C-alpha positions as CSV (number, residue, x, y, z in Angstrom):
1,M,-21.1,-28.1,25.7
2,N,-18.8,-25.6,28.5
3,T,-15.7,-26.7,25.8
4,V,-17.2,-25.9,22.8
5,L,-17.4,-22.4,24.6
6,V,-14.8,-22.0,26.2
7,I,-12.5,-23.9,22.4
8,S,-14.4,-20.7,20.9
9,I,-14.3,-17.9,23.2
10,I,-10.1,-19.0,23.5
11,I,-10.7,-19.2,19.2
12,V,-12.0,-15.2,18.6
13,F,-9.6,-14.3,21.5
14,I,-6.7,-15.4,19.2
15,V,-7.6,-13.8,15.6
16,L,-8.6,-10.6,17.7
17,L,-5.2,-10.0,19.1
18,L,-3.7,-11.5,15.6
19,A,-5.9,-8.8,13.7
20,V,-4.5,-6.1,16.6
21,I,-0.9,-6.2,16.5
22,T,-1.4,-6.8,12.2
23,T,-3.2,-3.0,12.6
24,S,-0.1,-1.5,14.8
25,K,2.8,-3.1,13.0
26,A,0.2,-1.7,9.4
27,Y,0.4,2.0,11.3
28,S,3.7,1.9,12.8
29,F,4.9,1.2,9.3
30,K,6.9,3.3,7.1
31,H,5.3,4.2,3.6
32,T,7.5,5.7,0.1
33,V,6.3,7.5,-2.4
34,D,8.6,7.3,-4.7
35,S,10.1,11.0,-6.6
36,F,7.9,12.8,-9.8
37,E,11.2,13.4,-11.8
38,E,13.1,9.7,-11.2
39,T,9.8,7.9,-12.2
40,P,10.8,5.7,-15.5
41,I,6.8,5.9,-16.7
42,I,7.1,9.4,-16.9
43,D,10.5,10.1,-18.3
44,E,10.0,8.1,-21.2
45,E,6.4,10.1,-21.8
46,N,8.0,13.5,-21.6
47,K,10.3,12.5,-24.1
48,Q,8.1,11.5,-26.8
49,Q,6.0,15.0,-25.8
50,V,8.4,17.0,-26.0
51,P,9.0,17.1,-30.5
52,N,4.9,17.0,-30.0
53,Q,4.6,20.4,-28.3
54,E,7.6,21.6,-30.6
55,E,6.0,21.4,-33.6
56,N,3.1,22.8,-31.9
57,K,4.3,26.4,-30.9
58,V,5.9,26.0,-34.3
């Protein structure tokens, strides 16, 4: 019974240690965001909307 308890406590500490290591690595990761002008999907949408906007002005 004591061996099962000791092994269980060791497993809990290992899982806790791995969770702390993973969390600290996640916080130290530098996230980057694409600029608004360099997004190809937005460029395609803008090209499609420009003629429609010019037609509405006339």
